[in-house]
C-alpha positions as CSV (number, residue, x, y, z in Angstrom):
1,X,14.1,33.8,-10.6
2,X,10.8,34.4,-8.9
3,X,10.6,36.7,-5.9
4,X,12.2,35.1,-2.9
5,X,9.6,36.3,-0.3
6,X,9.2,34.8,3.1
7,X,6.0,33.1,1.8
8,X,8.0,31.5,-1.1
9,X,10.6,30.0,1.4
10,X,7.8,28.8,3.6
11,X,6.0,27.0,0.7
12,X,9.3,25.3,-0.4
13,X,9.9,24.2,3.2
14,X,6.4,22.9,3.6
15,X,5.9,19.2,4.5
16,X,9.6,18.8,5.4
17,X,10.5,16.8,8.5
18,X,14.1,18.2,9.0
19,X,15.2,21.5,7.7
20,X,18.8,22.8,8.3
21,X,17.9,25.6,8.2
22,X,15.0,27.9,7.2
23,X,17.0,31.0,7.6
24,X,19.7,29.6,5.3
25,X,17.1,28.6,2.7
26,X,15.6,32.1,2.7
27,X,19.1,33.6,2.4
28,X,20.0,31.4,-0.6
29,X,16.7,32.2,-2.3
30,X,17.4,35.9,-1.7
31,X,20.9,35.7,-3.3
32,X,19.6,33.7,-6.2
33,X,16.9,36.3,-6.9
34,X,19.3,39.2,-6.7
35,X,21.9,37.5,-8.9
36,X,19.2,36.1,-11.3
37,X,20.6,32.6,-11.1
38,X,19.0,29.3,-10.2
39,X,19.8,27.3,-7.1
40,X,21.2,23.8,-7.6
41,X,19.0,21.2,-5.8
42,X,20.6,17.8,-5.4
43,X,18.7,14.6,-5.2
44,X,20.4,11.2,-5.1
45,X,19.0,8.0,-6.7
46,X,20.0,4.3,-6.2
47,X,20.9,2.9,-9.7
48,X,20.0,-0.7,-8.6
49,X,16.3,0.0,-8.2
50,X,15.0,2.2,-11.1
51,X,11.3,1.5,-10.4
52,X,9.7,4.7,-9.2
53,X,6.7,4.3,-6.8
54,X,4.5,6.7,-4.9
55,X,7.1,6.8,-2.0
56,X,9.6,8.4,-4.4
57,X,6.9,10.8,-5.6
58,X,7.0,12.6,-2.3
59,X,10.4,13.8,-3.0
60,X,9.8,14.4,-6.7
61,X,6.8,16.6,-5.9
62,X,9.1,18.8,-3.7
63,X,11.7,19.0,-6.5
64,X,9.0,20.1,-8.9
65,X,8.1,22.9,-6.5
66,X,11.6,24.2,-6.7
67,X,11.6,24.0,-10.5
68,X,8.3,26.0,-10.6
69,X,10.4,28.7,-8.9
70,X,13.0,28.5,-11.7
71,X,15.6,26.3,-9.8
72,X,17.6,23.4,-11.3
73,X,17.4,19.8,-10.1
74,X,20.6,17.8,-10.2
75,X,19.3,14.2,-10.3
76,X,22.4,12.3,-9.2
77,X,22.6,8.6,-10.0
78,X,25.1,6.9,-7.7
79,X,26.6,4.6,-10.3
80,X,30.0,4.5,-8.8
81,X,28.8,2.9,-5.6
82,X,26.4,0.8,-7.6
83,X,29.2,-0.7,-9.7
84,X,31.3,-1.6,-6.6
85,X,28.4,-3.0,-4.6
86,X,27.1,-2.0,-1.2
87,X,28.3,-4.1,1.8
88,X,26.5,-2.0,4.5
89,X,23.8,-3.1,6.9
90,X,20.7,-4.7,5.3
91,X,22.2,-4.3,1.8
92,X,24.9,-6.9,2.3
93,X,23.5,-9.1,-0.6
94,X,23.4,-6.2,-3.1
95,X,25.5,-7.2,-6.1
96,X,27.7,-4.8,-8.1
97,X,26.1,-3.6,-11.3
98,X,27.8,-3.4,-14.7
99,X,28.1,-0.2,-16.7
100,X,25.4,-1.5,-19.1
101,X,23.0,-2.2,-16.2
102,X,23.5,1.3,-14.8
103,X,22.9,3.0,-18.2
104,X,19.7,0.9,-18.7
105,X,18.5,1.8,-15.3
106,X,19.3,5.5,-15.9
107,X,17.1,5.4,-19.0
108,X,14.3,3.9,-16.9
109,X,14.7,6.7,-14.3
110,X,14.5,9.4,-16.9
111,X,11.3,7.9,-18.4
112,X,9.6,7.8,-15.0
113,X,10.9,11.0,-13.2
114,X,9.9,13.2,-16.1
115,X,6.3,12.4,-15.5
116,X,6.8,14.9,-12.7
117,X,10.0,16.8,-13.3
118,X,10.7,19.4,-16.0
119,X,13.4,18.1,-18.3
120,X,14.5,21.6,-19.2
121,X,15.4,22.3,-15.5
122,X,16.9,18.9,-14.7
123,X,20.5,17.7,-14.9
124,X,21.2,14.0,-14.9
125,X,24.6,13.3,-13.4
126,X,26.6,10.2,-12.5
127,X,29.1,10.2,-9.6
128,X,31.5,8.0,-11.5
129,X,32.4,11.1,-13.4
130,X,34.5,12.3,-10.5
131,X,34.9,9.2,-8.3
132,X,36.3,6.8,-10.9
133,X,39.3,9.1,-11.8
134,X,40.3,9.6,-8.2
135,X,43.7,8.0,-7.2
136,X,44.3,6.3,-3.9
137,X,46.1,9.4,-2.5
138,X,43.1,11.5,-3.4
139,X,40.9,9.1,-1.3
140,X,43.3,9.4,1.6
141,X,43.3,13.1,1.5
142,X,39.5,13.3,1.4
143,X,39.2,10.8,4.3
144,X,41.4,13.0,6.4
145,X,38.6,15.6,6.7
146,X,36.3,13.2,8.5
147,X,36.8,11.7,12.0
148,X,35.7,8.3,13.3
149,X,33.8,10.2,16.0
150,X,31.8,12.0,13.3
151,X,31.0,8.6,11.7
152,X,29.9,7.0,14.9
153,X,27.5,9.8,15.5
154,X,25.3,8.1,12.9
155,X,22.7,6.2,14.8
156,X,23.0,2.8,13.2
157,X,26.8,2.9,13.3
158,X,26.7,3.8,17.0
159,X,24.3,0.9,17.8
160,X,26.3,-1.6,16.0
161,X,29.6,-0.4,17.5
162,X,28.0,-0.5,21.0
163,X,26.8,-4.1,20.3
164,X,30.3,-5.1,19.1
165,X,29.0,-5.8,15.6
166,X,31.6,-5.2,12.8
167,X,31.6,-2.1,10.7
168,X,33.8,-2.2,7.6
169,X,35.8,0.8,6.5
170,X,33.9,0.6,3.2
171,X,30.7,1.4,5.0
172,X,32.3,4.6,6.4
173,X,33.2,5.5,2.8
174,X,29.6,5.6,1.5
175,X,28.6,8.7,3.5
176,X,31.9,10.3,2.6
177,X,31.2,9.7,-1.1
178,X,27.7,11.1,-0.9
179,X,29.1,14.2,1.0
180,X,31.8,14.6,-1.7
181,X,29.1,14.5,-4.4
182,X,27.7,17.7,-2.8
183,X,31.1,19.4,-3.0
184,X,31.6,18.5,-6.7
185,X,28.1,19.5,-7.7
186,X,28.2,22.7,-5.6
187,X,24.8,21.8,-4.2
188,X,22.8,24.7,-2.7
189,X,20.1,22.3,-1.3
190,X,20.0,18.5,-0.8
191,X,16.7,16.7,-0.5
192,X,16.2,13.1,0.8
193,X,14.3,10.9,3.1
194,X,14.7,11.1,6.8
195,X,17.0,8.0,6.7
196,X,19.5,10.2,4.7
197,X,19.8,13.0,7.3
198,X,23.3,12.0,8.6
199,X,24.8,11.7,5.1
200,X,23.4,15.0,4.0
201,X,24.6,16.8,7.1
202,X,28.1,15.4,6.4
203,X,27.9,17.0,3.0
204,X,27.4,20.4,4.8
205,X,30.6,19.8,6.8
206,X,32.7,18.7,3.8
207,X,31.5,21.8,1.8
208,X,32.8,24.0,4.6
209,X,36.2,22.3,4.4
210,X,36.3,23.1,0.7
211,X,35.4,26.7,1.2
212,X,31.8,26.4,0.0
213,X,28.6,27.8,1.5
214,X,27.0,24.7,3.1
215,X,24.0,23.2,1.5
216,X,20.6,23.4,3.0
217,X,19.4,20.0,4.1
218,X,15.8,19.0,3.8
219,X,14.3,15.6,4.6
220,X,10.8,14.6,3.6
221,X,8.3,12.1,5.2
222,X,8.5,8.4,4.3
223,X,5.2,7.3,2.9
224,X,3.7,4.1,4.3
225,X,2.9,1.4,1.8
226,X,-0.3,-0.6,1.2
227,X,0.3,-2.5,4.5
228,X,-0.1,0.7,6.4
229,X,2.9,0.0,8.5
230,X,6.2,-0.2,6.6
231,X,7.5,2.5,4.3
232,X,6.6,1.9,0.7
233,X,9.1,-0.5,-0.8
234,X,9.3,-2.8,-3.8
235,X,11.1,-5.4,-1.8
236,X,8.2,-5.5,0.7
237,X,5.6,-5.7,-2.1
238,X,3.6,-2.9,-0.6
239,X,4.2,-0.3,-3.4
240,X,2.3,1.4,-6.2
241,X,4.5,2.0,-9.2
242,X,4.1,5.1,-11.3
243,X,4.3,3.0,-14.6
244,X,1.8,0.4,-13.5
245,X,-1.4,0.2,-15.5
246,X,-4.2,2.7,-14.6
247,X,-6.3,-0.4,-13.5
248,X,-3.6,-1.6,-11.1
249,X,-2.9,1.9,-9.7
250,X,-6.6,2.6,-9.1
251,X,-7.2,-0.8,-7.5
252,X,-4.2,-0.5,-5.2
253,X,-5.1,3.0,-4.0
254,X,-8.6,1.8,-3.3
255,X,-7.1,-0.9,-1.0
256,X,-5.4,1.8,1.2
257,X,-6.9,2.1,4.7
258,X,-9.3,4.9,5.5
259,X,-6.8,6.2,8.1
260,X,-3.9,6.3,5.6
261,X,-5.6,7.8,2.6
262,X,-5.2,11.3,4.1
263,X,-1.4,11.1,3.9
264,X,-1.7,10.1,0.2
265,X,-3.8,13.2,-0.4
266,X,-1.1,15.3,1.3
267,X,2.2,13.7,0.2
268,X,1.3,12.3,-3.2
269,X,-1.2,14.8,-4.5
270,X,0.0,17.8,-2.5
271,X,-3.5,18.8,-1.6
272,X,-3.7,21.8,0.7
273,X,-4.2,20.9,4.3
274,X,-7.4,22.9,4.7
275,X,-8.9,21.0,1.8
276,X,-7.9,17.7,3.3
277,X,-9.4,18.7,6.6
278,X,-12.6,19.7,4.8
279,X,-12.8,16.2,3.3
280,X,-12.0,14.6,6.7
281,X,-14.8,16.6,8.4
282,X,-17.2,15.6,5.7
283,X,-16.5,12.0,6.3
284,X,-16.7,12.3,10.1
285,X,-20.1,14.1,9.8
286,X,-21.5,11.5,7.5
287,X,-21.8,13.9,4.6
288,X,-19.5,11.8,2.5
289,X,-18.7,8.0,2.6
290,X,-15.0,7.1,3.0
291,X,-15.2,4.9,-0.1
292,X,-16.3,7.9,-2.2
293,X,-13.4,10.0,-0.9
294,X,-11.0,7.2,-1.6
295,X,-12.4,6.9,-5.1
296,X,-11.6,10.6,-5.6
297,X,-8.0,9.9,-4.3
298,X,-7.6,6.9,-6.7
299,X,-9.0,8.9,-9.7
300,X,-6.6,11.8,-9.0
301,X,-3.6,9.5,-8.5
302,X,-4.3,7.8,-11.8
303,X,-4.8,11.1,-13.5
304,X,-1.4,12.4,-12.3
305,X,0.4,9.7,-14.2
306,X,-2.0,8.5,-17.0
307,X,-4.4,11.5,-17.6
308,X,-7.8,12.5,-16.3
309,X,-9.7,10.3,-18.8
310,X,-7.9,7.2,-17.5
311,X,-8.9,8.1,-13.9
312,X,-12.5,8.5,-14.8
313,X,-12.6,5.3,-16.7
314,X,-11.0,3.3,-13.9
315,X,-13.4,4.8,-11.4
316,X,-16.4,3.7,-13.5
317,X,-14.9,0.2,-14.1
318,X,-14.1,-0.3,-10.4
319,X,-17.7,0.6,-9.5
320,X,-19.1,-1.7,-12.1
321,X,-17.0,-4.7,-10.9
322,X,-17.0,-4.2,-7.1
323,X,-20.1,-2.3,-6.4
324,X,-22.4,-3.9,-8.9
325,X,-20.6,-7.3,-8.7
326,X,-20.2,-7.4,-12.5
327,X,-17.2,-8.8,-14.4
328,X,-14.5,-6.6,-15.8
329,X,-14.8,-5.6,-19.4
330,X,-11.3,-6.7,-20.3
331,X,-10.8,-10.2,-18.8
332,X,-7.6,-11.8,-19.9
333,X,-8.0,-15.2,-21.8
334,X,-6.6,-18.5,-20.6
335,X,-6.4,-21.0,-23.5
336,X,-6.6,-24.7,-22.4
337,X,-6.1,-27.6,-24.6
338,X,-6.9,-31.3,-24.0
339,X,-7.8,-32.7,-20.7
340,X,-7.1,-29.5,-18.7
341,X,-4.6,-28.3,-16.1
342,X,-4.3,-28.1,-12.4
343,X,-5.6,-24.9,-10.6
344,X,-2.0,-24.0,-9.8
345,X,-1.0,-24.3,-13.5
346,X,-4.0,-22.3,-14.5
347,X,-3.1,-19.4,-12.2
348,X,0.5,-19.3,-13.4
349,X,-0.4,-19.7,-17.1
350,X,-3.0,-16.9,-16.9
351,X,-0.6,-14.6,-15.1
352,X,-2.7,-14.4,-12.0
353,X,0.3,-15.8,-10.1
354,X,4.0,-15.4,-10.8
355,X,5.0,-18.8,-9.7
356,X,3.7,-22.2,-8.5
357,X,4.6,-21.3,-4.9
358,X,2.6,-18.0,-5.1
359,X,-0.3,-19.8,-6.7
360,X,-0.3,-22.4,-3.9
361,X,-0.2,-19.7,-1.3
362,X,-3.2,-17.8,-2.9
363,X,-5.2,-20.9,-3.0
364,X,-4.5,-21.9,0.6
365,X,-5.4,-18.3,1.7
366,X,-8.9,-18.7,0.1
367,X,-8.2,-16.1,-2.5
368,X,-9.1,-18.1,-5.6
369,X,-12.6,-18.8,-7.0
370,X,-13.5,-20.9,-10.1
371,X,-17.0,-20.2,-11.5
372,X,-17.9,-18.5,-8.3
373,X,-16.8,-21.3,-6.0
374,X,-14.0,-20.8,-3.6
375,X,-11.3,-23.6,-3.8
376,X,-8.8,-24.1,-1.0
377,X,-7.1,-27.3,-2.2
378,X,-3.8,-26.6,-4.1
379,X,-4.0,-30.1,-5.7
380,X,-7.5,-29.4,-7.1
381,X,-8.1,-29.9,-10.8
382,X,-11.5,-28.4,-11.2
383,X,-13.6,-28.7,-14.3
384,X,-13.3,-25.5,-16.4
385,X,-15.5,-25.6,-19.4
386,X,-15.3,-22.9,-22.1
387,X,-16.2,-19.5,-20.6
388,X,-15.4,-20.4,-17.0
389,X,-14.1,-17.4,-15.0
390,X,-11.3,-17.7,-12.5
391,X,-11.0,-15.0,-9.9
392,X,-7.9,-14.4,-7.8
393,X,-8.1,-11.8,-5.0
394,X,-10.2,-8.7,-5.6
395,X,-8.7,-7.6,-8.9
396,X,-7.5,-10.7,-10.8
397,X,-9.7,-12.4,-13.4
398,X,-9.2,-14.8,-16.3
399,X,-11.7,-16.4,-18.7
400,X,-11.1,-20.0,-19.9
401,X,-11.2,-20.5,-23.6
402,X,-11.2,-24.1,-24.8
403,X,-9.0,-24.7,-27.9
C-alpha cells in the first residue's frame, strides 16, 4: 500500500459531499499501510439499468482514485433485490428480473466500468450469493437488529408516514439488505450518491452489531444532466452514455450550458480546481470564448472513453458542420422507392426518430428541415429527389437516395 499520509486521505476525501468520517478514513488507511493490505471499497449497482452514463462516472472516478492507492473495489450487483422486484416509492413499476437478464446486465456493466476501473483490483460480486440461501428464521434474526424508529429516520419514509401514505415491510427490508451486504463483504468504505446516505449509515450500525469496525461512508455529488436541472438519468433522457458514439458524446457535451460545464470539468474529468478557476477567469476576462472552452471539455470527455484521436476528429467535424455550416462527412443514407413516403415515415426509417409519435413531436417543434426548408406539418409529404438532405435537430442528418 502507498503511504497513508494526511494528504493522501485528503485527496481521497476530495469532492465528497458527506464523509463519516475523515478521521476514520485516515485511521483505516494507516492500518492498511502498516499491515500491507488493501482496503475493501464497496460500490453497489442496480442490475436493472446497466447503461453507464457520466453521472455514474463521478463515482467510478473516485473508485479509481482508491485503486491508484492499491485498494480493492468490490463492485456489488444487487441481483437478489433485482430478481424479486422493487416495490418502493417511485420504483413501483420495476419488474423482477430473471437470472439470465441479471447475468447479461452484469456483462454489460463489466464492459463499461472497466473503461475506468482496473480489472486487477476489482471484485464483481452478487448479493444473491448470501441472500438467496438465507432461511426465514435468518431474516427474522437479522431484522431484530433494526428498529422501526431507525427506519423512520429516513427522510422519505418519515414524510410518507407523516402523510399517512402506506409503507410496506418489504421497503424496510431493502435498506437492511444493503446494510447486510456491507457485513458480508467486510467493507472498509462504502461509496454512493447522496440519495444513498441513510442505507450506507445503516450498514455502519449493522457492522457494529456483528463486531466489525464500521465502514467509512462517503457520498458524492449528483451530476446534473443535459437539461441543467435534474440529475443525469436515462429515464429522463438527459444523459450522456459512456458507450455512445464519439459523435454523440461530443455533440451532447457541446449542448451543456456554459454555467454547467464547470461541474463537468470537475466531476467527470477531475480537473484540479485551480485549473478550472483559471479557465473560468479566462472566459470572464474575454481571453477565451465559452464555446472554445466547451470544445476542450467535449474533446477531453470523448478522449476519456474513445481515445485522444477520436476527440480531435469530433472537434474538427463539429466545427466544420456547425461553425462553417457544412454537411457532416458521414451522412446516413435513406433509400426511397416508388412514389415516396411521408415525412414522419422518412424520419423513422432513417433512424432520426425512434417512433411515429417522436417524429410528429419533432416536426411540430420545428426541428425538421428538408432541403434547407423547415417543415412544421406532420402530415407533409415533401418532394425528396435523389440527394435531398433531411436535417433533424442540430446533429441529425440523412441523405435521400432514390432506388
